[in-house]
Predicted model as a PDB file, atoms N, CA, C, CB and O in Angstrom, pLDDT in the B-factor column:
MODEL        1                                                                  
ATOM      1  N   UNK A   1       5.936 -59.299  36.097  1.00 92.00           N  
ATOM      2  CA  UNK A   1       6.882 -58.284  35.687  1.00 92.00           C  
ATOM      3  C   UNK A   1       6.215 -57.403  34.622  1.00 92.00           C  
ATOM      4  CB  UNK A   1       8.201 -58.930  35.149  1.00 92.00           C  
ATOM      5  O   UNK A   1       5.516 -57.892  33.734  1.00 92.00           O  
ATOM      6  N   UNK A   2       6.444 -56.133  34.736  1.00 94.00           N  
ATOM      7  CA  UNK A   2       5.894 -55.181  33.769  1.00 94.00           C  
ATOM      8  C   UNK A   2       6.901 -54.980  32.641  1.00 94.00           C  
ATOM      9  CB  UNK A   2       5.549 -53.820  34.452  1.00 94.00           C  
ATOM     10  O   UNK A   2       7.982 -54.442  32.880  1.00 94.00           O  
ATOM     11  N   UNK A   3       6.572 -55.401  31.412  1.00 94.00           N  
ATOM     12  CA  UNK A   3       7.519 -55.242  30.307  1.00 94.00           C  
ATOM     13  C   UNK A   3       7.785 -53.784  29.947  1.00 94.00           C  
ATOM     14  CB  UNK A   3       7.007 -55.968  29.094  1.00 94.00           C  
ATOM     15  O   UNK A   3       8.721 -53.491  29.203  1.00 94.00           O  
ATOM     16  N   UNK A   4       6.970 -52.870  30.468  1.00 94.00           N  
ATOM     17  CA  UNK A   4       7.201 -51.445  30.226  1.00 94.00           C  
ATOM     18  C   UNK A   4       8.223 -50.851  31.194  1.00 94.00           C  
ATOM     19  CB  UNK A   4       5.892 -50.682  30.334  1.00 94.00           C  
ATOM     20  O   UNK A   4       8.741 -49.760  30.955  1.00 94.00           O  
ATOM     21  N   UNK A   5       8.512 -51.552  32.269  1.00 93.00           N  
ATOM     22  CA  UNK A   5       9.422 -51.030  33.282  1.00 93.00           C  
ATOM     23  C   UNK A   5      10.687 -51.866  33.428  1.00 93.00           C  
ATOM     24  CB  UNK A   5       8.716 -50.950  34.608  1.00 93.00           C  
ATOM     25  O   UNK A   5      11.683 -51.390  33.972  1.00 93.00           O  
ATOM     26  N   UNK A   6      10.659 -53.104  32.950  1.00 94.00           N  
ATOM     27  CA  UNK A   6      11.777 -54.024  33.143  1.00 94.00           C  
ATOM     28  C   UNK A   6      12.951 -53.718  32.221  1.00 94.00           C  
ATOM     29  CB  UNK A   6      11.316 -55.445  32.922  1.00 94.00           C  
ATOM     30  O   UNK A   6      12.778 -53.272  31.087  1.00 94.00           O  
ATOM     31  N   UNK A   7      14.132 -53.966  32.733  1.00 96.00           N  
ATOM     32  CA  UNK A   7      15.339 -53.850  31.913  1.00 96.00           C  
ATOM     33  C   UNK A   7      15.471 -55.104  31.052  1.00 96.00           C  
ATOM     34  CB  UNK A   7      16.611 -53.650  32.804  1.00 96.00           C  
ATOM     35  O   UNK A   7      14.783 -56.098  31.286  1.00 96.00           O  
ATOM     36  N   UNK A   8      16.340 -55.055  30.073  1.00 96.00           N  
ATOM     37  CA  UNK A   8      16.586 -56.228  29.233  1.00 96.00           C  
ATOM     38  C   UNK A   8      17.114 -57.378  30.090  1.00 96.00           C  
ATOM     39  CB  UNK A   8      17.589 -55.891  28.097  1.00 96.00           C  
ATOM     40  O   UNK A   8      16.778 -58.538  29.852  1.00 96.00           O  
ATOM     41  N   UNK A   9      17.932 -57.058  31.076  1.00 96.00           N  
ATOM     42  CA  UNK A   9      18.492 -58.089  31.965  1.00 96.00           C  
ATOM     43  C   UNK A   9      17.386 -58.758  32.778  1.00 96.00           C  
ATOM     44  CB  UNK A   9      19.549 -57.474  32.914  1.00 96.00           C  
ATOM     45  O   UNK A   9      17.411 -59.973  32.973  1.00 96.00           O  
ATOM     46  N   UNK A  10      16.422 -57.981  33.249  1.00 96.00           N  
ATOM     47  CA  UNK A  10      15.306 -58.547  34.003  1.00 96.00           C  
ATOM     48  C   UNK A  10      14.424 -59.403  33.102  1.00 96.00           C  
ATOM     49  CB  UNK A  10      14.476 -57.433  34.653  1.00 96.00           C  
ATOM     50  O   UNK A  10      14.011 -60.496  33.489  1.00 96.00           O  
ATOM     51  N   UNK A  11      14.141 -58.915  31.922  1.00 96.00           N  
ATOM     52  CA  UNK A  11      13.316 -59.678  30.984  1.00 96.00           C  
ATOM     53  C   UNK A  11      13.968 -61.004  30.614  1.00 96.00           C  
ATOM     54  CB  UNK A  11      13.055 -58.859  29.723  1.00 96.00           C  
ATOM     55  O   UNK A  11      13.272 -62.002  30.423  1.00 96.00           O  
ATOM     56  N   UNK A  12      15.282 -61.027  30.512  1.00 96.00           N  
ATOM     57  CA  UNK A  12      16.009 -62.240  30.135  1.00 96.00           C  
ATOM     58  C   UNK A  12      15.837 -63.353  31.164  1.00 96.00           C  
ATOM     59  CB  UNK A  12      17.487 -61.930  29.956  1.00 96.00           C  
ATOM     60  O   UNK A  12      16.076 -64.519  30.851  1.00 96.00           O  
ATOM     61  N   UNK A  13      15.431 -63.019  32.373  1.00 95.00           N  
ATOM     62  CA  UNK A  13      15.234 -64.020  33.426  1.00 95.00           C  
ATOM     63  C   UNK A  13      13.929 -64.796  33.274  1.00 95.00           C  
ATOM     64  CB  UNK A  13      15.263 -63.352  34.779  1.00 95.00           C  
ATOM     65  O   UNK A  13      13.739 -65.829  33.917  1.00 95.00           O  
ATOM     66  N   UNK A  14      13.042 -64.306  32.434  1.00 93.00           N  
ATOM     67  CA  UNK A  14      11.762 -64.994  32.237  1.00 93.00           C  
ATOM     68  C   UNK A  14      11.976 -66.322  31.507  1.00 93.00           C  
ATOM     69  CB  UNK A  14      10.778 -64.098  31.443  1.00 93.00           C  
ATOM     70  O   UNK A  14      12.838 -66.417  30.634  1.00 93.00           O  
ATOM     71  N   UNK A  15      11.200 -67.339  31.861  1.00 89.00           N  
ATOM     72  CA  UNK A  15      11.371 -68.661  31.259  1.00 89.00           C  
ATOM     73  C   UNK A  15      11.231 -68.656  29.745  1.00 89.00           C  
ATOM     74  CB  UNK A  15      10.377 -69.614  31.844  1.00 89.00           C  
ATOM     75  O   UNK A  15      10.230 -68.184  29.205  1.00 89.00           O  
ATOM     76  N   UNK A  16      12.232 -69.180  29.072  1.00 83.00           N  
ATOM     77  CA  UNK A  16      12.185 -69.321  27.628  1.00 83.00           C  
ATOM     78  C   UNK A  16      12.466 -68.057  26.840  1.00 83.00           C  
ATOM     79  CB  UNK A  16      10.879 -69.827  27.246  1.00 83.00           C  
ATOM     80  O   UNK A  16      12.358 -68.068  25.613  1.00 83.00           O  
ATOM     81  N   UNK A  17      12.822 -66.967  27.504  1.00 90.00           N  
ATOM     82  CA  UNK A  17      13.028 -65.719  26.774  1.00 90.00           C  
ATOM     83  C   UNK A  17      14.483 -65.553  26.362  1.00 90.00           C  
ATOM     84  CB  UNK A  17      12.587 -64.530  27.621  1.00 90.00           C  
ATOM     85  O   UNK A  17      14.768 -65.461  25.168  1.00 90.00           O  
ATOM     86  N   UNK A  18      15.386 -65.514  27.284  1.00 91.00           N  
ATOM     87  CA  UNK A  18      16.803 -65.374  26.972  1.00 91.00           C  
ATOM     88  C   UNK A  18      17.196 -63.950  26.628  1.00 91.00           C  
ATOM     89  CB  UNK A  18      17.165 -66.277  25.837  1.00 91.00           C  
ATOM     90  O   UNK A  18      16.332 -63.100  26.415  1.00 91.00           O  
ATOM     91  N   UNK A  19      18.501 -63.682  26.572  1.00 95.00           N  
ATOM     92  CA  UNK A  19      18.998 -62.319  26.369  1.00 95.00           C  
ATOM     93  C   UNK A  19      18.652 -61.707  25.018  1.00 95.00           C  
ATOM     94  CB  UNK A  19      20.470 -62.308  26.532  1.00 95.00           C  
ATOM     95  O   UNK A  19      18.386 -60.507  24.943  1.00 95.00           O  
ATOM     96  N   UNK A  20      18.647 -62.490  23.963  1.00 95.00           N  
ATOM     97  CA  UNK A  20      18.397 -61.940  22.624  1.00 95.00           C  
ATOM     98  C   UNK A  20      16.953 -61.438  22.484  1.00 95.00           C  
ATOM     99  CB  UNK A  20      18.688 -63.006  21.550  1.00 95.00           C  
ATOM    100  O   UNK A  20      16.727 -60.319  22.024  1.00 95.00           O  
ATOM    101  N   UNK A  21      16.000 -62.250  22.874  1.00 94.00           N  
ATOM    102  CA  UNK A  21      14.593 -61.841  22.793  1.00 94.00           C  
ATOM    103  C   UNK A  21      14.293 -60.723  23.798  1.00 94.00           C  
ATOM    104  CB  UNK A  21      13.664 -63.051  23.049  1.00 94.00           C  
ATOM    105  O   UNK A  21      13.517 -59.812  23.508  1.00 94.00           O  
ATOM    106  N   UNK A  22      14.907 -60.799  24.966  1.00 95.00           N  
ATOM    107  CA  UNK A  22      14.715 -59.745  25.965  1.00 95.00           C  
ATOM    108  C   UNK A  22      15.195 -58.405  25.426  1.00 95.00           C  
ATOM    109  CB  UNK A  22      15.458 -60.090  27.269  1.00 95.00           C  
ATOM    110  O   UNK A  22      14.533 -57.385  25.619  1.00 95.00           O  
ATOM    111  N   UNK A  23      16.324 -58.400  24.760  1.00 96.00           N  
ATOM    112  CA  UNK A  23      16.843 -57.169  24.173  1.00 96.00           C  
ATOM    113  C   UNK A  23      15.923 -56.683  23.067  1.00 96.00           C  
ATOM    114  CB  UNK A  23      18.262 -57.381  23.631  1.00 96.00           C  
ATOM    115  O   UNK A  23      15.748 -55.477  22.893  1.00 96.00           O  
ATOM    116  N   UNK A  24      15.333 -57.606  22.317  1.00 96.00           N  
ATOM    117  CA  UNK A  24      14.398 -57.227  21.250  1.00 96.00           C  
ATOM    118  C   UNK A  24      13.173 -56.520  21.843  1.00 96.00           C  
ATOM    119  CB  UNK A  24      13.959 -58.478  20.438  1.00 96.00           C  
ATOM    120  O   UNK A  24      12.698 -55.531  21.284  1.00 96.00           O  
ATOM    121  N   UNK A  25      12.667 -57.017  22.958  1.00 96.00           N  
ATOM    122  CA  UNK A  25      11.532 -56.373  23.630  1.00 96.00           C  
ATOM    123  C   UNK A  25      11.934 -54.983  24.106  1.00 96.00           C  
ATOM    124  CB  UNK A  25      11.036 -57.231  24.826  1.00 96.00           C  
ATOM    125  O   UNK A  25      11.211 -54.010  23.891  1.00 96.00           O  
ATOM    126  N   UNK A  26      13.078 -54.900  24.744  1.00 96.00           N  
ATOM    127  CA  UNK A  26      13.572 -53.628  25.277  1.00 96.00           C  
ATOM    128  C   UNK A  26      13.763 -52.595  24.153  1.00 96.00           C  
ATOM    129  CB  UNK A  26      14.903 -53.847  26.033  1.00 96.00           C  
ATOM    130  O   UNK A  26      13.364 -51.439  24.290  1.00 96.00           O  
ATOM    131  N   UNK A  27      14.369 -53.022  23.058  1.00 97.00           N  
ATOM    132  CA  UNK A  27      14.614 -52.134  21.920  1.00 97.00           C  
ATOM    133  C   UNK A  27      13.300 -51.704  21.269  1.00 97.00           C  
ATOM    134  CB  UNK A  27      15.515 -52.826  20.884  1.00 97.00           C  
ATOM    135  O   UNK A  27      13.122 -50.531  20.941  1.00 97.00           O  
ATOM    136  N   UNK A  28      12.387 -52.645  21.085  1.00 97.00           N  
ATOM    137  CA  UNK A  28      11.081 -52.328  20.504  1.00 97.00           C  
ATOM    138  C   UNK A  28      10.374 -51.278  21.354  1.00 97.00           C  
ATOM    139  CB  UNK A  28      10.209 -53.601  20.383  1.00 97.00           C  
ATOM    140  O   UNK A  28       9.817 -50.316  20.825  1.00 97.00           O  
ATOM    141  N   UNK A  29      10.398 -51.466  22.666  1.00 96.00           N  
ATOM    142  CA  UNK A  29       9.750 -50.516  23.574  1.00 96.00           C  
ATOM    143  C   UNK A  29      10.390 -49.133  23.469  1.00 96.00           C  
ATOM    144  CB  UNK A  29       9.827 -51.024  25.022  1.00 96.00           C  
ATOM    145  O   UNK A  29       9.689 -48.121  23.494  1.00 96.00           O  
ATOM    146  N   UNK A  30      11.699 -49.086  23.352  1.00 96.00           N  
ATOM    147  CA  UNK A  30      12.406 -47.805  23.243  1.00 96.00           C  
ATOM    148  C   UNK A  30      12.040 -47.087  21.944  1.00 96.00           C  
ATOM    149  CB  UNK A  30      13.929 -48.023  23.315  1.00 96.00           C  
ATOM    150  O   UNK A  30      11.964 -45.859  21.911  1.00 96.00           O  
ATOM    151  N   UNK A  31      11.817 -47.842  20.891  1.00 96.00           N  
ATOM    152  CA  UNK A  31      11.515 -47.259  19.584  1.00 96.00           C  
ATOM    153  C   UNK A  31      10.037 -46.921  19.388  1.00 96.00           C  
ATOM    154  CB  UNK A  31      11.953 -48.201  18.505  1.00 96.00           C  
ATOM    155  O   UNK A  31       9.705 -45.965  18.687  1.00 96.00           O  
ATOM    156  N   UNK A  32       9.151 -47.703  20.006  1.00 96.00           N  
ATOM    157  CA  UNK A  32       7.718 -47.579  19.736  1.00 96.00           C  
ATOM    158  C   UNK A  32       6.892 -47.129  20.939  1.00 96.00           C  
ATOM    159  CB  UNK A  32       7.192 -48.887  19.247  1.00 96.00           C  
ATOM    160  O   UNK A  32       5.696 -46.873  20.799  1.00 96.00           O  
ATOM    161  N   UNK A  33       7.494 -47.031  22.095  1.00 94.00           N  
ATOM    162  CA  UNK A  33       6.756 -46.633  23.293  1.00 94.00           C  
ATOM    163  C   UNK A  33       6.244 -47.837  24.069  1.00 94.00           C  
ATOM    164  CB  UNK A  33       5.592 -45.732  22.917  1.00 94.00           C  
ATOM    165  O   UNK A  33       6.472 -48.989  23.699  1.00 94.00           O  
ATOM    166  N   UNK A  34       5.558 -47.538  25.134  1.00 93.00           N  
ATOM    167  CA  UNK A  34       5.066 -48.566  26.054  1.00 93.00           C  
ATOM    168  C   UNK A  34       4.040 -49.483  25.402  1.00 93.00           C  
ATOM    169  CB  UNK A  34       4.459 -47.917  27.279  1.00 93.00           C  
ATOM    170  O   UNK A  34       3.349 -49.107  24.456  1.00 93.00           O  
ATOM    171  N   UNK A  35       3.964 -50.682  25.931  1.00 94.00           N  
ATOM    172  CA  UNK A  35       2.966 -51.659  25.506  1.00 94.00           C  
ATOM    173  C   UNK A  35       1.665 -51.365  26.238  1.00 94.00           C  
ATOM    174  CB  UNK A  35       3.447 -53.120  25.780  1.00 94.00           C  
ATOM    175  O   UNK A  35       1.671 -51.186  27.456  1.00 94.00           O  
ATOM    176  N   UNK A  36       0.561 -51.314  25.523  1.00 91.00           N  
ATOM    177  CA  UNK A  36      -0.744 -51.097  26.144  1.00 91.00           C  
ATOM    178  C   UNK A  36      -1.305 -52.393  26.714  1.00 91.00           C  
ATOM    179  CB  UNK A  36      -1.723 -50.502  25.132  1.00 91.00           C  
ATOM    180  O   UNK A  36      -2.108 -52.375  27.646  1.00 91.00           O  
ATOM    181  N   UNK A  37      -0.876 -53.517  26.147  1.00 91.00           N  
ATOM    182  CA  UNK A  37      -1.319 -54.825  26.630  1.00 91.00           C  
ATOM    183  C   UNK A  37      -0.205 -55.844  26.384  1.00 91.00           C  
ATOM    184  CB  UNK A  37      -2.649 -55.267  25.925  1.00 91.00           C  
ATOM    185  O   UNK A  37       0.700 -55.623  25.579  1.00 91.00           O  
ATOM    186  N   UNK A  38      -0.296 -56.939  27.083  1.00 92.00           N  
ATOM    187  CA  UNK A  38       0.689 -58.018  26.932  1.00 92.00           C  
ATOM    188  C   UNK A  38       0.663 -58.545  25.498  1.00 92.00           C  
ATOM    189  CB  UNK A  38       0.406 -59.172  27.941  1.00 92.00           C  
ATOM    190  O   UNK A  38       1.708 -58.891  24.946  1.00 92.00           O  
ATOM    191  N   UNK A  39      -0.515 -58.607  24.898  1.00 92.00           N  
ATOM    192  CA  UNK A  39      -0.666 -59.126  23.531  1.00 92.00           C  
ATOM    193  C   UNK A  39       0.155 -58.337  22.508  1.00 92.00           C  
ATOM    194  CB  UNK A  39      -2.133 -59.104  23.128  1.00 92.00           C  
ATOM    195  O   UNK A  39       0.511 -58.881  21.463  1.00 92.00           O  
ATOM    196  N   UNK A  40       0.458 -57.083  22.784  1.00 94.00           N  
ATOM    197  CA  UNK A  40       1.257 -56.277  21.855  1.00 94.00           C  
ATOM    198  C   UNK A  40       2.693 -56.782  21.727  1.00 94.00           C  
ATOM    199  CB  UNK A  40       1.269 -54.828  22.307  1.00 94.00           C  
ATOM    200  O   UNK A  40       3.403 -56.404  20.795  1.00 94.00           O  
ATOM    201  N   UNK A  41       3.117 -57.622  22.645  1.00 94.00           N  
ATOM    202  CA  UNK A  41       4.471 -58.177  22.559  1.00 94.00           C  
ATOM    203  C   UNK A  41       4.650 -59.042  21.320  1.00 94.00           C  
ATOM    204  CB  UNK A  41       4.787 -58.994  23.804  1.00 94.00           C  
ATOM    205  O   UNK A  41       5.779 -59.277  20.889  1.00 94.00           O  
ATOM    206  N   UNK A  42       3.549 -59.519  20.739  1.00 92.00           N  
ATOM    207  CA  UNK A  42       3.686 -60.346  19.532  1.00 92.00           C  
ATOM    208  C   UNK A  42       4.144 -59.532  18.324  1.00 92.00           C  
ATOM    209  CB  UNK A  42       2.363 -61.031  19.214  1.00 92.00           C  
ATOM    210  O   UNK A  42       4.452 -60.100  17.277  1.00 92.00           O  
ATOM    211  N   UNK A  43       4.189 -58.210  18.462  1.00 94.00           N  
ATOM    212  CA  UNK A  43       4.724 -57.354  17.402  1.00 94.00           C  
ATOM    213  C   UNK A  43       6.255 -57.321  17.406  1.00 94.00           C  
ATOM    214  CB  UNK A  43       4.178 -55.940  17.552  1.00 94.00           C  
ATOM    215  O   UNK A  43       6.877 -56.850  16.454  1.00 94.00           O  
ATOM    216  N   UNK A  44       6.846 -57.823  18.481  1.00 95.00           N  
ATOM    217  CA  UNK A  44       8.305 -57.839  18.617  1.00 95.00           C  
ATOM    218  C   UNK A  44       8.864 -59.023  17.837  1.00 95.00           C  
ATOM    219  CB  UNK A  44       8.729 -57.916  20.118  1.00 95.00           C  
ATOM    220  O   UNK A  44       8.380 -60.147  17.967  1.00 95.00           O  
ATOM    221  N   UNK A  45       9.876 -58.765  17.032  1.00 91.00           N  
ATOM    222  CA  UNK A  45      10.518 -59.829  16.268  1.00 91.00           C  
ATOM    223  C   UNK A  45      11.048 -60.910  17.217  1.00 91.00           C  
ATOM    224  CB  UNK A  45      11.665 -59.259  15.396  1.00 91.00           C  
ATOM    225  O   UNK A  45      11.749 -60.613  18.184  1.00 91.00           O  
ATOM    226  N   UNK A  46      10.706 -62.153  16.926  1.00 89.00           N  
ATOM    227  CA  UNK A  46      11.172 -63.268  17.749  1.00 89.00           C  
ATOM    228  C   UNK A  46      10.194 -63.691  18.829  1.00 89.00           C  
ATOM    229  CB  UNK A  46      12.463 -62.911  18.383  1.00 89.00           C  
ATOM    230  O   UNK A  46      10.411 -64.696  19.506  1.00 89.00           O  
ATOM    231  N   UNK A  47       9.113 -62.927  18.995  1.00 91.00           N  
ATOM    232  CA  UNK A  47       8.092 -63.283  19.982  1.00 91.00           C  
ATOM    233  C   UNK A  47       6.860 -63.761  19.222  1.00 91.00           C  
ATOM    234  CB  UNK A  47       7.746 -62.066  20.924  1.00 91.00           C  
ATOM    235  O   UNK A  47       6.099 -62.967  18.669  1.00 91.00           O  
ATOM    236  N   UNK A  48       6.690 -65.045  19.210  1.00 90.00           N  
ATOM    237  CA  UNK A  48       5.541 -65.627  18.532  1.00 90.00           C  
ATOM    238  C   UNK A  48       4.452 -65.991  19.519  1.00 90.00           C  
ATOM    239  CB  UNK A  48       5.956 -66.850  17.740  1.00 90.00           C  
ATOM    240  O   UNK A  48       4.561 -65.729  20.717  1.00 90.00           O  
ATOM    241  N   UNK A  49       3.403 -66.597  18.998  1.00 91.00           N  
ATOM    242  CA  UNK A  49       2.242 -66.956  19.812  1.00 91.00           C  
ATOM    243  C   UNK A  49       2.614 -67.879  20.969  1.00 91.00           C  
ATOM    244  CB  UNK A  49       1.185 -67.620  18.945  1.00 91.00           C  
ATOM    245  O   UNK A  49       2.170 -67.668  22.098  1.00 91.00           O  
ATOM    246  N   UNK A  50       3.419 -68.892  20.698  1.00 92.00           N  
ATOM    247  CA  UNK A  50       3.786 -69.847  21.743  1.00 92.00           C  
ATOM    248  C   UNK A  50       4.640 -69.194  22.832  1.00 92.00           C  
ATOM    249  CB  UNK A  50       4.537 -71.030  21.132  1.00 92.00           C  
ATOM    250  O   UNK A  50       4.449 -69.450  24.021  1.00 92.00           O  
ATOM    251  N   UNK A  51       5.569 -68.359  22.418  1.00 91.00           N  
ATOM    252  CA  UNK A  51       6.409 -67.664  23.391  1.00 91.00           C  
ATOM    253  C   UNK A  51       5.552 -66.739  24.244  1.00 91.00           C  
ATOM    254  CB  UNK A  51       7.527 -66.865  22.682  1.00 91.00           C  
ATOM    255  O   UNK A  51       5.716 -66.681  25.463  1.00 91.00           O  
ATOM    256  N   UNK A  52       4.649 -66.025  23.610  1.00 91.00           N  
ATOM    257  CA  UNK A  52       3.777 -65.114  24.333  1.00 91.00           C  
ATOM    258  C   UNK A  52       2.904 -65.867  25.332  1.00 91.00           C  
ATOM    259  CB  UNK A  52       2.905 -64.328  23.358  1.00 91.00           C  
ATOM    260  O   UNK A  52       2.738 -65.422  26.468  1.00 91.00           O  
ATOM    261  N   UNK A  53       2.353 -66.990  24.926  1.00 91.00           N  
ATOM    262  CA  UNK A  53       1.534 -67.800  25.835  1.00 91.00           C  
ATOM    263  C   UNK A  53       2.343 -68.272  27.035  1.00 91.00           C  
ATOM    264  CB  UNK A  53       0.947 -69.007  25.096  1.00 91.00           C  
ATOM    265  O   UNK A  53       1.826 -68.326  28.151  1.00 91.00           O  
ATOM    266  N   UNK A  54       3.599 -68.612  26.814  1.00 91.00           N  
ATOM    267  CA  UNK A  54       4.479 -69.069  27.889  1.00 91.00           C  
ATOM    268  C   UNK A  54       4.813 -67.924  28.855  1.00 91.00           C  
ATOM    269  CB  UNK A  54       5.773 -69.663  27.302  1.00 91.00           C  
ATOM    270  O   UNK A  54       4.973 -68.147  30.055  1.00 91.00           O  
ATOM    271  N   UNK A  55       4.915 -66.712  28.331  1.00 90.00           N  
ATOM    272  CA  UNK A  55       5.303 -65.561  29.145  1.00 90.00           C  
ATOM    273  C   UNK A  55       4.140 -64.912  29.894  1.00 90.00           C  
ATOM    274  CB  UNK A  55       5.958 -64.537  28.276  1.00 90.00           C  
ATOM    275  O   UNK A  55       4.344 -64.325  30.957  1.00 90.00           O  
ATOM    276  N   UNK A  56       2.937 -65.010  29.361  1.00 90.00           N  
ATOM    277  CA  UNK A  56       1.782 -64.295  29.920  1.00 90.00           C  
ATOM    278  C   UNK A  56       1.608 -64.435  31.430  1.00 90.00           C  
ATOM    279  CB  UNK A  56       0.545 -64.773  29.255  1.00 90.00           C  
ATOM    280  O   UNK A  56       1.304 -63.437  32.084  1.00 90.00           O  
ATOM    281  N   UNK A  57       1.783 -65.618  32.019  1.00 90.00           N  
ATOM    282  CA  UNK A  57       1.588 -65.716  33.471  1.00 90.00           C  
ATOM    283  C   UNK A  57       2.579 -64.879  34.292  1.00 90.00           C  
ATOM    284  CB  UNK A  57       1.696 -67.156  33.891  1.00 90.00           C  
ATOM    285  O   UNK A  57       2.332 -64.598  35.464  1.00 90.00           O  
ATOM    286  N   UNK A  58       3.669 -64.493  33.691  1.00 91.00           N  
ATOM    287  CA  UNK A  58       4.715 -63.761  34.401  1.00 91.00           C  
ATOM    288  C   UNK A  58       4.677 -62.254  34.147  1.00 91.00           C  
ATOM    289  CB  UNK A  58       6.062 -64.299  34.006  1.00 91.00           C  
ATOM    290  O   UNK A  58       5.433 -61.501  34.761  1.00 91.00           O  
ATOM    291  N   UNK A  59       3.802 -61.815  33.246  1.00 91.00           N  
ATOM    292  CA  UNK A  59       3.789 -60.414  32.837  1.00 91.00           C  
ATOM    293  C   UNK A  59       2.477 -59.727  33.180  1.00 91.00           C  
ATOM    294  CB  UNK A  59       4.047 -60.304  31.353  1.00 91.00           C  
ATOM    295  O   UNK A  59       1.415 -60.349  33.188  1.00 91.00           O  
ATOM    296  N   UNK A  60       2.572 -58.439  33.462  1.00 91.00           N  
ATOM    297  CA  UNK A  60       1.382 -57.609  33.634  1.00 91.00           C  
ATOM    298  C   UNK A  60       1.766 -56.181  33.275  1.00 91.00           C  
ATOM    299  CB  UNK A  60       0.814 -57.699  35.101  1.00 91.00           C  
ATOM    300  O   UNK A  60       2.913 -55.770  33.449  1.00 91.00           O  
ATOM    301  N   UNK A  61       0.804 -55.445  32.780  1.00 89.00           N  
ATOM    302  CA  UNK A  61       1.013 -54.039  32.463  1.00 89.00           C  
ATOM    303  C   UNK A  61       0.517 -53.238  33.658  1.00 89.00           C  
ATOM    304  CB  UNK A  61       0.273 -53.620  31.134  1.00 89.00           C  
ATOM    305  O   UNK A  61      -0.614 -53.423  34.109  1.00 89.00           O  
ATOM    306  N   UNK A  62       1.356 -52.354  34.165  1.00 76.00           N  
ATOM    307  CA  UNK A  62       0.965 -51.504  35.276  1.00 76.00           C  
ATOM    308  C   UNK A  62       0.193 -50.316  34.712  1.00 76.00           C  
ATOM    309  CB  UNK A  62       2.210 -51.036  36.100  1.00 76.00           C  
ATOM    310  O   UNK A  62       0.793 -49.432  34.100  1.00 76.00           O  
ATOM    311  N   UNK A  63      -1.128 -50.275  34.904  1.00 57.00           N  
ATOM    312  CA  UNK A  63      -1.928 -49.218  34.289  1.00 57.00           C  
ATOM    313  C   UNK A  63      -1.526 -47.814  34.748  1.00 57.00           C  
ATOM    314  CB  UNK A  63      -3.385 -49.447  34.593  1.00 57.00           C  
ATOM    315  O   UNK A  63      -1.605 -46.869  33.963  1.00 57.00           O  
ATOM    316  N   UNK A  64      -1.106 -47.664  35.981  1.00 62.00           N  
ATOM    317  CA  UNK A  64      -0.706 -46.347  36.469  1.00 62.00           C  
ATOM    318  C   UNK A  64       0.530 -45.850  35.730  1.00 62.00           C  
ATOM    319  CB  UNK A  64      -0.439 -46.391  37.980  1.00 62.00           C  
ATOM    320  O   UNK A  64       0.606 -44.677  35.364  1.00 62.00           O  
ATOM    321  N   UNK A  65       1.484 -46.726  35.514  1.00 53.00           N  
ATOM    322  CA  UNK A  65       2.701 -46.349  34.788  1.00 53.00           C  
ATOM    323  C   UNK A  65       2.392 -46.106  33.320  1.00 53.00           C  
ATOM    324  CB  UNK A  65       3.779 -47.439  34.929  1.00 53.00           C  
ATOM    325  O   UNK A  65       2.933 -45.177  32.721  1.00 53.00           O  
ATOM    326  N   UNK A  66       1.525 -46.929  32.732  1.00 47.00           N  
ATOM    327  CA  UNK A  66       1.164 -46.755  31.326  1.00 47.00           C  
ATOM    328  C   UNK A  66       0.516 -45.388  31.107  1.00 47.00           C  
ATOM    329  CB  UNK A  66       0.212 -47.880  30.868  1.00 47.00           C  
ATOM    330  O   UNK A  66       0.801 -44.714  30.117  1.00 47.00           O  
ATOM    331  N   UNK A  67      -0.347 -44.984  32.025  1.00 49.00           N  
ATOM    332  CA  UNK A  67      -1.025 -43.693  31.905  1.00 49.00           C  
ATOM    333  C   UNK A  67      -0.029 -42.533  31.920  1.00 49.00           C  
ATOM    334  CB  UNK A  67      -2.043 -43.523  33.037  1.00 49.00           C  
ATOM    335  O   UNK A  67      -0.250 -41.519  31.259  1.00 49.00           O  
ATOM    336  N   UNK A  68       1.048 -42.674  32.657  1.00 53.00           N  
ATOM    337  CA  UNK A  68       2.061 -41.606  32.727  1.00 53.00           C  
ATOM    338  C   UNK A  68       2.792 -41.437  31.405  1.00 53.00           C  
ATOM    339  CB  UNK A  68       3.071 -41.902  33.835  1.00 53.00           C  
ATOM    340  O   UNK A  68       3.275 -40.345  31.107  1.00 53.00           O  
ATOM    341  N   UNK A  69       2.883 -42.504  30.600  1.00 48.00           N  
ATOM    342  CA  UNK A  69       3.625 -42.429  29.340  1.00 48.00           C  
ATOM    343  C   UNK A  69       2.791 -41.845  28.212  1.00 48.00           C  
ATOM    344  CB  UNK A  69       4.118 -43.802  28.946  1.00 48.00           C  
ATOM    345  O   UNK A  69       3.331 -41.544  27.148  1.00 48.00           O  
ATOM    346  N   UNK A  70       1.521 -41.681  28.410  1.00 46.00           N  
ATOM    347  CA  UNK A  70       0.630 -41.182  27.355  1.00 46.00           C  
ATOM    348  C   UNK A  70       0.365 -39.717  27.509  1.00 46.00           C  
ATOM    349  CB  UNK A  70      -0.678 -41.934  27.356  1.00 46.00           C  
ATOM    350  O   UNK A  70      -0.364 -39.134  26.707  1.00 46.00           O  
TER     351      UNK A  70                                                      
ENDMDL                                                                          
END                                                                             
């Protein structure tokens, strides 16, 4: 799943994320723009190293979409 394109509801379906953290990702993206890499998710409040490691297999950044936002 691309965290730059997913809705908060879609993000909440990821293992261990839940609605609160999913909304935090969605809000952070709306305020700061697209994520250039998955590792940038650790800047989101509530997303720590362990959570990020758990999510990484399910996430990818779509480079074509990222290029359109820049």
